[in-house]
C-alpha positions as CSV (number, residue, x, y, z in Angstrom):
1,M,39.0,-14.4,-58.9
2,T,36.4,-11.4,-60.1
3,T,34.4,-11.7,-63.2
4,D,33.1,-8.9,-64.7
5,T,29.6,-10.2,-66.0
6,Q,27.5,-7.3,-64.3
7,A,28.2,-5.1,-67.1
8,A,26.9,-7.2,-70.1
9,E,23.4,-6.0,-70.4
10,P,20.3,-8.7,-70.1
11,H,19.2,-10.6,-73.6
12,R,15.9,-9.0,-74.7
13,P,14.2,-10.5,-77.6
14,F,14.0,-8.8,-81.3
15,T,10.8,-7.0,-80.8
16,G,11.2,-4.7,-83.7
17,R,9.6,-6.4,-86.3
18,T,6.8,-7.3,-84.0
19,G,6.4,-3.3,-83.2
20,R,6.1,-2.8,-87.0
21,L,3.9,-5.2,-87.9
22,R,1.4,-4.0,-84.9
23,F,2.0,-0.2,-86.3
24,A,0.6,-1.3,-89.5
25,R,-2.5,-3.3,-88.7
26,I,-3.5,-0.4,-86.4
27,G,-2.7,2.2,-88.9
28,R,-4.7,0.4,-91.7
29,V,-7.8,1.2,-89.3
30,V,-7.2,4.8,-89.6
31,P,-8.9,5.4,-92.9
32,V,-11.5,3.5,-92.0
33,A,-12.4,5.3,-88.9
34,V,-12.2,8.5,-91.3
35,V,-14.5,7.4,-93.6
36,Q,-17.0,5.6,-90.9
37,I,-17.0,8.6,-88.5
38,V,-16.5,11.6,-90.0
39,V,-18.0,11.0,-93.3
40,T,-20.7,9.1,-92.4
41,L,-21.4,12.4,-89.7
42,A,-21.1,14.6,-92.6
43,A,-23.3,12.6,-95.1
44,S,-26.3,12.7,-91.8
45,R,-26.7,16.5,-92.2
46,W,-26.4,16.1,-96.1
47,S,-30.1,16.9,-98.2
48,G,-30.5,16.0,-102.2
49,A,-32.2,14.4,-104.4
50,G,-33.7,10.7,-103.7
51,D,-37.0,8.8,-103.2
52,G,-36.2,8.4,-99.4
53,S,-36.1,4.4,-99.9
54,G,-33.1,4.1,-98.7
55,P,-29.3,5.7,-98.4
56,P,-27.2,7.7,-100.6
57,W,-24.7,4.9,-101.5
58,A,-27.8,3.0,-102.9
59,G,-28.6,5.7,-105.1
60,G,-32.1,6.8,-103.7
61,G,-32.9,10.2,-102.5
62,R,-35.9,12.6,-103.0
63,P,-35.7,16.3,-103.6
64,G,-35.8,17.8,-99.7
65,L,-34.7,15.1,-98.2
66,E,-33.9,16.4,-94.5
67,P,-31.2,16.0,-92.6
68,V,-30.9,13.2,-90.1
69,D,-30.3,13.8,-86.1
70,V,-27.0,11.7,-85.0
71,G,-27.6,11.0,-81.0
72,P,-25.2,9.5,-78.7
73,L,-25.9,6.4,-79.2
74,A,-25.3,6.7,-82.8
75,V,-21.9,8.2,-82.5
76,V,-21.2,5.3,-80.1
77,L,-22.3,2.8,-82.4
78,L,-20.1,4.1,-85.1
79,V,-16.9,4.6,-83.0
80,A,-17.5,1.2,-81.4
81,G,-17.6,-1.0,-84.7
82,V,-14.1,0.7,-85.4
83,V,-12.5,0.2,-81.8
84,A,-12.7,-3.5,-82.6
85,L,-10.7,-3.6,-86.0
86,P,-7.4,-3.7,-84.1
87,F,-8.1,-7.0,-82.8
88,R,-9.3,-8.3,-86.3
89,W,-5.9,-10.4,-86.2
90,R,-6.1,-12.1,-83.3
91,W,-10.4,-12.5,-82.9
92,P,-11.6,-12.4,-86.6
93,V,-15.0,-13.9,-85.8
94,A,-15.8,-12.0,-83.0
95,V,-14.8,-8.9,-84.4
96,L,-16.8,-9.3,-87.4
97,A,-19.6,-9.8,-85.0
98,V,-19.0,-6.8,-83.0
99,S,-18.7,-4.7,-86.3
100,L,-21.7,-6.4,-87.8
101,G,-24.0,-5.5,-84.6
102,T,-23.0,-1.8,-84.8
103,T,-23.3,-1.3,-88.2
104,I,-27.3,-3.0,-87.8
105,G,-27.6,-0.9,-84.5
106,Y,-26.9,2.4,-86.3
107,A,-28.8,1.3,-89.3
108,L,-31.9,1.0,-87.3
109,V,-31.2,4.2,-84.5
110,V,-30.4,6.5,-87.7
111,S,-31.4,6.1,-91.5
112,P,-28.7,4.3,-93.4
113,R,-26.9,7.2,-94.9
114,G,-23.4,7.9,-95.7
115,P,-20.9,5.1,-95.7
116,F,-21.8,3.4,-92.0
117,V,-20.6,-0.1,-93.5
118,A,-16.8,0.9,-93.7
119,A,-15.8,-1.1,-90.4
120,L,-18.2,-3.7,-91.6
121,T,-16.3,-4.2,-94.9
122,M,-13.1,-4.4,-93.2
123,A,-14.1,-7.1,-90.9
124,L,-15.7,-9.2,-93.3
125,A,-12.9,-8.6,-95.7
126,N,-10.2,-9.7,-92.8
127,A,-12.7,-13.2,-92.2
128,W,-12.4,-14.1,-95.4
129,F,-8.7,-13.8,-95.9
130,R,-8.4,-15.6,-92.7
131,G,-10.2,-18.6,-93.8
132,H,-13.2,-18.2,-91.9
133,R,-15.6,-18.5,-94.9
134,V,-18.9,-19.9,-92.5
135,A,-18.5,-16.6,-90.4
136,V,-18.7,-14.3,-93.4
137,W,-21.5,-16.1,-95.4
138,V,-24.0,-16.0,-91.9
139,A,-22.9,-12.4,-91.5
140,A,-23.8,-11.2,-95.1
141,G,-26.9,-12.7,-95.1
142,I,-28.0,-11.5,-92.0
143,A,-26.7,-7.8,-93.6
144,V,-28.9,-8.1,-96.7
145,V,-31.4,-9.1,-95.0
146,V,-31.6,-5.9,-92.4
147,L,-29.9,-3.1,-93.3
148,P,-32.0,-2.6,-96.7
149,W,-35.2,-2.8,-94.7
150,A,-33.9,-1.0,-91.8
151,D,-35.6,2.0,-92.6
152,T,-39.0,-0.1,-93.2
153,L,-38.5,-1.9,-90.1
154,T,-38.3,1.7,-88.4
155,G,-41.4,3.1,-90.1
156,R,-39.0,5.7,-91.9
157,A,-39.9,4.4,-95.0
158,P,-42.7,2.0,-96.6
159,F,-40.7,-0.5,-98.5
160,A,-36.9,-0.8,-99.9
161,S,-36.2,0.1,-103.3
162,T,-35.1,-2.8,-105.9
163,T,-32.0,-0.1,-106.1
164,T,-31.1,-0.5,-102.2
165,V,-31.2,-4.2,-102.3
166,T,-29.0,-4.5,-105.3
167,L,-26.4,-2.2,-104.4
168,C,-26.1,-4.1,-101.2
169,L,-25.8,-7.4,-102.8
170,A,-23.2,-5.8,-104.9
171,W,-21.4,-4.5,-102.0
172,L,-21.2,-7.8,-100.3
173,T,-20.3,-9.6,-103.5
174,A,-17.5,-7.1,-104.3
175,T,-15.9,-7.1,-100.7
176,V,-15.9,-11.0,-100.8
177,A,-14.4,-11.0,-105.0
178,I,-11.6,-8.2,-104.2
179,T,-10.3,-9.8,-100.8
180,E,-10.5,-13.4,-102.5
181,V,-8.1,-11.9,-105.3
182,V,-6.2,-10.4,-103.0
183,R,-5.6,-13.7,-100.7
184,V,-5.0,-15.7,-104.0
185,R,-2.1,-13.2,-105.0
186,V,-0.8,-13.1,-101.1
187,Q,-0.5,-17.1,-101.2
188,R,1.2,-17.1,-104.6
189,A,3.2,-14.8,-103.5
190,T,4.3,-16.4,-100.4
191,E,4.7,-19.6,-102.1
192,A,7.3,-18.2,-104.7
193,R,9.0,-16.7,-101.9
194,R,8.6,-20.1,-100.1
195,A,10.6,-21.6,-103.2
196,R,13.0,-19.4,-103.7
197,A,14.1,-19.5,-100.2
198,A,14.2,-23.4,-100.4
199,A,16.1,-23.0,-103.8
200,E,18.5,-20.4,-102.0
201,R,19.3,-23.2,-99.2
202,A,19.7,-26.0,-101.1
203,R,22.4,-24.2,-103.5
204,A,23.9,-23.0,-99.9
205,D,23.8,-26.8,-98.4
206,D,25.4,-27.7,-101.6
207,E,28.3,-25.4,-101.4
208,R,28.3,-26.2,-98.0
209,V,29.3,-29.6,-98.5
210,R,31.6,-28.9,-101.5
211,I,33.5,-26.8,-99.2
212,A,33.2,-29.5,-96.7
213,R,34.6,-32.5,-98.5
214,E,37.7,-29.9,-99.8
215,L,38.2,-29.1,-96.0
216,H,38.2,-33.0,-94.8
217,D,40.2,-33.6,-97.5
218,S,42.8,-31.3,-97.0
219,V,42.6,-31.6,-92.8
220,A,41.8,-35.1,-92.2
221,H,44.7,-36.2,-93.7
222,S,47.0,-34.2,-92.1
223,M,45.2,-35.1,-88.7
224,S,45.6,-38.7,-89.1
225,L,49.3,-38.8,-89.8
226,I,49.4,-36.7,-86.6
227,N,47.5,-39.3,-84.9
228,L,49.3,-42.5,-86.3
229,Q,52.5,-41.1,-85.8
230,A,52.0,-39.9,-81.7
231,G,50.9,-43.5,-81.3
232,V,53.8,-44.7,-83.2
233,A,56.1,-42.7,-80.9
234,L,54.5,-44.2,-77.9
235,H,54.7,-47.8,-78.6
236,L,58.2,-47.1,-79.6
237,G,59.2,-44.4,-77.3
238,G,59.0,-46.8,-73.9
239,E,62.3,-44.9,-72.4
240,L,61.2,-41.5,-72.8
241,P,60.7,-39.6,-69.7
242,E,57.5,-39.3,-68.0
243,P,56.4,-35.9,-69.4
244,T,57.0,-36.5,-72.9
245,Q,54.8,-39.8,-73.0
246,Q,52.0,-37.6,-71.3
247,A,52.7,-34.8,-74.2
248,L,52.7,-37.6,-76.9
249,T,49.3,-39.1,-74.9
250,S,47.7,-35.9,-75.0
251,I,48.6,-35.2,-79.1
252,R,47.0,-38.8,-80.0
253,D,43.7,-38.7,-78.1
254,T,43.2,-34.7,-78.9
255,S,44.0,-35.3,-82.7
256,K,41.8,-38.4,-82.5
257,Q,38.8,-36.6,-80.9
258,A,39.4,-33.5,-83.2
259,L,39.1,-35.9,-86.4
260,V,35.8,-37.5,-85.2
261,E,34.2,-34.3,-84.2
262,L,35.3,-32.8,-87.8
263,R,34.1,-35.7,-89.7
264,R,30.5,-35.1,-87.8
265,V,30.5,-31.5,-88.2
266,L,31.4,-31.1,-92.3
267,G,28.9,-34.2,-92.7
268,V,31.3,-36.4,-94.9
269,L,31.6,-39.0,-92.3
270,R,32.7,-42.6,-93.7
271,A,31.0,-45.6,-93.3
272,V,33.3,-46.9,-91.2
273,D,33.4,-44.0,-88.7
274,A,29.3,-43.6,-88.4
275,D,29.0,-45.8,-85.5
276,R,31.8,-43.8,-83.7
277,A,30.5,-40.4,-84.5
278,E,26.9,-41.4,-83.5
279,R,28.2,-43.1,-80.1
280,T,30.5,-39.6,-79.6
281,P,28.2,-36.8,-78.0
282,T,27.4,-33.4,-79.5
283,P,30.0,-31.0,-78.3
284,G,28.4,-29.2,-74.9
285,L,28.9,-27.5,-71.6
286,A,28.6,-31.0,-70.5
287,R,31.6,-31.5,-71.6
288,V,33.7,-28.4,-70.3
289,A,35.6,-30.9,-67.9
290,D,37.4,-32.8,-70.8
291,L,38.2,-29.5,-72.3
292,V,40.2,-28.4,-69.4
293,E,41.6,-31.8,-68.7
294,R,43.0,-31.7,-72.3
295,A,44.0,-28.3,-71.9
296,R,46.0,-29.0,-68.7
297,A,47.7,-32.2,-70.3
298,A,48.7,-29.4,-72.7
299,G,50.4,-28.2,-70.0
300,L,48.1,-24.9,-69.4
301,D,47.6,-24.2,-65.8
302,V,43.3,-24.0,-66.1
303,T,40.6,-24.0,-63.8
304,A,37.2,-24.2,-64.0
305,E,34.1,-23.3,-61.9
306,V,30.3,-24.7,-63.1
307,H,27.5,-23.0,-61.6
308,G,24.3,-24.6,-62.7
309,D,22.7,-27.5,-64.9
310,P,24.3,-27.5,-68.3
311,S,21.8,-30.3,-69.4
312,A,19.1,-27.6,-68.9
313,I,20.8,-25.5,-72.0
314,D,18.8,-25.3,-75.1
315,G,21.0,-27.4,-77.8
316,V,22.1,-24.4,-80.1
317,V,23.0,-22.3,-77.0
318,D,24.7,-25.5,-75.3
319,R,27.1,-26.1,-78.6
320,S,27.7,-22.5,-78.9
321,A,28.7,-21.8,-75.3
322,F,30.7,-24.6,-75.5
323,R,32.7,-23.3,-78.8
324,I,33.2,-20.2,-77.3
325,A,34.5,-21.7,-74.4
326,Q,37.0,-24.2,-76.3
327,E,38.3,-21.2,-78.7
328,S,39.1,-19.0,-75.9
329,I,41.2,-21.5,-74.0
330,T,42.8,-22.1,-77.0
331,N,43.5,-18.9,-77.8
332,V,45.4,-18.7,-74.2
333,M,47.1,-21.7,-75.0
334,K,48.3,-20.1,-78.9
335,H,48.8,-16.3,-77.5
336,A,49.7,-16.9,-73.4
337,P,50.6,-21.0,-73.1
338,D,52.5,-19.6,-69.6
339,H,49.3,-17.7,-68.2
340,R,47.1,-18.8,-65.5
341,A,43.3,-19.3,-67.3
342,T,40.2,-19.6,-65.3
343,L,36.8,-20.6,-66.8
344,T,33.7,-19.9,-65.2
345,L,30.5,-20.8,-66.3
346,D,27.1,-19.5,-64.3
347,I,23.9,-21.0,-65.7
348,G,20.9,-19.0,-64.8
349,T,16.9,-19.6,-65.4
350,D,17.6,-17.0,-68.1
351,V,20.7,-16.7,-69.1
352,V,24.3,-18.3,-69.2
353,D,27.4,-16.4,-68.5
354,L,30.4,-17.5,-69.8
355,V,33.7,-15.9,-68.8
356,V,37.4,-16.9,-69.7
357,E,40.2,-15.1,-68.1
358,D,43.8,-15.2,-68.5
359,E,46.2,-13.6,-66.0
360,P,50.1,-13.9,-66.0
361,T,52.1,-15.8,-63.7
362,A,55.3,-14.3,-62.3
363,A,57.7,-15.7,-64.4
364,S,55.6,-15.0,-67.1
365,D,55.1,-11.4,-66.3
366,S,58.8,-10.9,-66.2
367,A,59.3,-12.6,-69.4
368,R,56.8,-10.2,-70.9
369,R,58.6,-7.2,-69.6
370,A,61.8,-8.3,-70.6
371,A,61.1,-8.8,-73.8
372,G,59.0,-5.6,-74.2
373,V,55.6,-6.8,-75.0
374,P,52.9,-4.3,-74.4
375,P,50.0,-6.4,-72.8
376,A,47.3,-5.7,-75.1
377,L,49.1,-7.8,-77.8
378,F,48.3,-11.0,-76.0
379,G,45.6,-12.5,-78.0
380,E,44.8,-9.9,-80.6
381,S,45.5,-12.0,-83.8
382,G,43.6,-14.3,-85.8
383,N,39.9,-14.4,-86.1
384,G,38.7,-16.4,-82.9
385,I,37.0,-13.4,-81.4
386,I,35.2,-12.5,-84.5
387,G,33.9,-16.3,-84.8
388,M,33.1,-16.4,-81.3
389,R,31.0,-12.7,-81.4
390,E,29.5,-14.3,-84.6
391,R,28.0,-17.7,-82.8
392,A,26.9,-15.2,-79.8
393,I,25.1,-12.8,-82.2
394,A,23.6,-16.1,-83.9
395,V,22.0,-17.0,-80.7
396,G,20.8,-14.0,-79.6
397,G,23.5,-13.4,-77.2
398,E,26.4,-10.9,-77.1
399,L,30.3,-11.2,-76.3
400,R,33.0,-9.0,-75.2
401,A,36.6,-9.4,-75.3
402,G,39.6,-7.1,-74.6
403,P,42.6,-7.1,-72.5
404,R,43.5,-6.8,-68.9
405,P,45.7,-4.3,-67.3
406,D,47.8,-6.8,-65.8
407,G,48.8,-8.4,-69.0
408,G,46.3,-11.1,-69.7
409,W,42.7,-11.3,-71.4
410,T,39.4,-11.4,-70.9
411,V,36.5,-12.8,-72.7
412,V,32.4,-12.4,-71.6
413,A,29.8,-14.1,-73.2
414,R,26.2,-13.7,-72.2
415,L,23.8,-16.1,-74.0
416,P,19.8,-16.8,-73.5
417,S,19.3,-20.2,-71.7
418,G,17.2,-21.3,-74.9
419,T,16.6,-20.0,-78.2
420,P,15.1,-16.2,-78.5
421,E,10.9,-16.3,-79.1
422,R,10.5,-14.5,-82.1
423,D,7.1,-12.9,-83.1
424,A,5.4,-14.3,-86.2
């Protein structure tokens, strides 16, 4: 037997949202970089009114103020403060320290003129938003002590004006206040979204319970009757042929197992069935052998090949893979019971490959050709394939199904060995 698993593409974790988020975080740095580098360099060549005790953003200046020469070191400091900003979400305190150091360095090397504090403003806001209050207060204190007195410390001015100190305090206060307002609004919006999501989940759960009860009431009664009648037939039919007794036994056991699984899955277990349901193992790949045995008891010629350890599979993927195998075998029994079926399960370190194939025997092929039934009709009706594909996609996998040239059918599922990791 050959399996068509090579055509399936390997599972790739979903990274679209993470890529957009990273681009947005980096993209927000661009206007800050333009303001800090371009506008600051332009302001260094500006001359106008002021008293010379502080930068233009502090309201100073005196007539005839000379342009400032910006050397390579000053440019490096401006650029370094911006380059560190894309890492602010991972290392907010470290980025704040780097921005503070580059800003103070520029103020000491060059007269603090222009919006050279743009990167420090973003670093302060980010650290405050992320909850690093102590680091922000320490950085703000250092900035208030050093930045307004930079010209005085370097001998470029006799003292710092009161206006410069006041505006520096106003800048830091406004940065913290605006960030706190934004943080509170974001937090409230997040809590509102969570509350809406919780309410929607509660409504969906109530609706699922209602549907489950209705489905249980309509199906469980019929399953119980089937189980009871099969048991009575076995009890009274002691002289029945052996194949008939085997068929009745299979009907009784299968209906009993289906009834227990139905009650557990639908969440409407009766108290009398609770202990039995808890003792029943959750359907998974470890029960493939039982699935194959039940199909054989029903008259299907089916074999299974399992490579790997089913216990190493994630719980959700384990159940989904078993349900796909179960539905595939059921489709063969429903649409082509005279075919020969093969179930191949290959459990790797990253993916689980599941292949279910059925091929006509010589007798079934002759009957099909005599009836004029084309090969593509086998297994195409119903919603089984749609449900299997939805199960595969739900765990981050994929499923392909289609007819074989010889009149059979192939179902190929490739699932991740564990739940795909999602970037926050």
